[in-house]
N, C-alpha and C positions, 0 to 999 in steps of 0.2 A: 504493500500500500504506500509506503514512504517513497517509492521510486516514481510515483505519479505526482503531477503538479496539483495545485488547489482546484483547478477547474475539473480535472479528471476525477479527483477524489469526490467532488460534489456530485458529479454524474454517477459515480459508483454508488454513493450513498442513496441517491434517488432510485437507482435500480434495485438496490438492496431493500429499500422501503417497499417498493412495488412487490418484490418477492415475498416479503413478510405479509403484505396485504393479501396476496393470492393464496399463500400457504394457510393463513388463518381461515379464510373462506373454505378452502378444501378440507382442512382439519375438522371444522364444525360440520360441514355437509356430509362427510364420509364417516363420521363417528370416531375420529381418532387416527386417521391415516394422513400422511403428508404428501403434498404434491411438489415440494421443493427440497425437503430435508430427507435424503435417502438413507442416512445413517439410522434415523428413527424407523424407517420402513424396513431396513435390513434386520433390525432387532425384532420387529413385529413378524417378519418372515421366519426368523429362527425360532421364536417362541411358538409360532403357529405350527411349524413343522414338528417341534418337540411334543406339542400337545395335540397333534393331529386335528388342527383347527382350520376351517376354510379361510380364515383371515390370511393365512400364508399365501394363498393364491392371489388375493387382492393386493397384498404388499408386493408380490412378485410382478404383478401387472403394472403397478406404478413405477417400480424400479426399471423394468424393461422399457417402459414408455419414456421415462426420463433420459435413459441412455440413448434411446432413439432420437430424442430432442437434441442432445449434444451432437450426435452424428450429423443430423440434418443441418443444425446451426453451423457446424464446422464446414460442411460442404457448401452451404450458401456463402460463407465468408470467403472460401477459396475461389469459388466461381465468380463472385461479385467484385472481387478486387477492391478498388477505391470506394465502391458503394457498399462495402460489407456491413458497416454499422447501420445505416438506414434500412437496408433490406432485412437484416436480422431482426431489428426492432419492429418493422412492418409485419414480418412473418409472425412474431409473437403477438402483435395486435390482432391479427386475423384469428389466431388460435384461441385467444382469450375471448374474443367476440363470439366465436363458435361455441366455446365452453359455456358462456353465459346463456346463449340460446338453448343449448342442450340441457343445461341445468334447469332453466325455467320451464322446459318441456317435460321435466321429470326424469330425464336420463342422467342420473347423478354420476354413475361411474364412467359414462362416456365423457361427461364434463370434466371429471377428475383426470382422466387420461389426457385430454386436450390441455389441461392446466399443467400437468407434469411435462408434456411435450414442450410447452412454452418455457417452462422453468429450466429445462435442460438446455434449450437454445440460448437462454439468457446468459448462461455461464460461458458462452463462446464470444461474448461481446468484447472481452478483454483478452482474447486469445492472441498470442504472438508466436510466430515460428512453430505453429502446431501444438503449442502448450498453453493451457489456461493459466494466466498469470495472477488472476484475481477471482476467487470464488465469491459469487454474489448471493447465493441462496443457502449457504451453510456457513456457520460461524465458529466451528470448533478450532480450525486453524487460525482464524482471526483472533480468537481469545487467547490462544497459545502465544501468538506474536505479541498481543497486548501485554501479557504477563512477562514475556521476555524483555520488552522495552521498559516496562515498569522496573524490573530488576536492574537494568542498566542505569536507569535514572536514579535509583536509590544508591547505586555504586559510583555516582559521579558522572555518568554518561549523559547523553542528550536528554534534557529535562522533559520535553514534550513529544518525543518520538512515538509515544503510545497513543496519542490522541487520534491520529487517522484511523487506527484499528477500532478505537472506541466509537468513533463516529459511524463507522460501517456497521458495527453491532447495534448501536442505538437506532440506526436507520431501520434495520430489519425489525427490531422490537417495536418501534413506533408504527411502522407499517402494519405489523401484525395486530397491534391494538386497534388501529383504524379499521382493518378488515373485520375483526371480531365484532366491533361496534356497528359496522355497516351491514353485516349479514342479516341480523334480525329485522332490519328495515327494508332492505332491497333484495335479500336472498342472492341468488346467482346473478341478479342484475347488477350487483356491485362490480362484476368483472367487466362490464361495459365501460365503467369508469376507468379501470386499469387499461383497457384497450385504447380508450381515448388519449390517455396520458402517453402511451407508447406511440400512437400516431403523431402526437406533438413532438416527441423526442426524435422520431424518425425524420420528420420534416426539418427539425433543427439540425440534425447531423448531416442531412442531405445538403443543406445550404451553408452550414457553418461548421462543418466537420474539422476544419483546420484549427478552430478555436480549442477543440478538445484533443484531437489526435494528430494534428499536423498533416492531414491528408487533403488531396484535392477535393473540391466541392463542385456541385452542379453549376454554381455561379462561375467558378473558375473555368469551367469547360465549355461555356457558351460564348 
């Protein structure tokens, strides 16, 4: 996280908040499964297998769909080249809009799968040289780095190097709180809000991508 500048960090926090928002909706709607946090689903898979419980298959479905989302997001990024960021964000927007529609129609698990597909793709936004440099939908590694930076600060190292990791974590938590508060009011319709946010971000990165990533934009190419 510290390798990125302030604008990129803010963008990452925004996407992390969106992941928390979507994950909270998915968690409530599915009765305790995750659409972005696959460590939790892996534990549910293992417990389900040990207890011969059907929940194992549901967890496996979400894990497989999430991985598929990463694969598709990576492929879009490699094919799209300079347009990788807006196209990945637009793809996520389409998936979440479809998820909202499916959920409102009563197809809860179809909606959850579409949400997991989108969250897998989100993790490819900060992909560099075929490697995901910044996880946006899971916080274990971020909290480990936060703790390491705090240890360095206590030993005379950089005083505030832990803050970027804290912001990323608090972004996801804040987004999850918002998603949990939104679901009783809008149900799966809350995903249309997330989709609209992604459309706005896609348009921004299309025309102002150099501000965040130093890449050519549509304006530069016309």
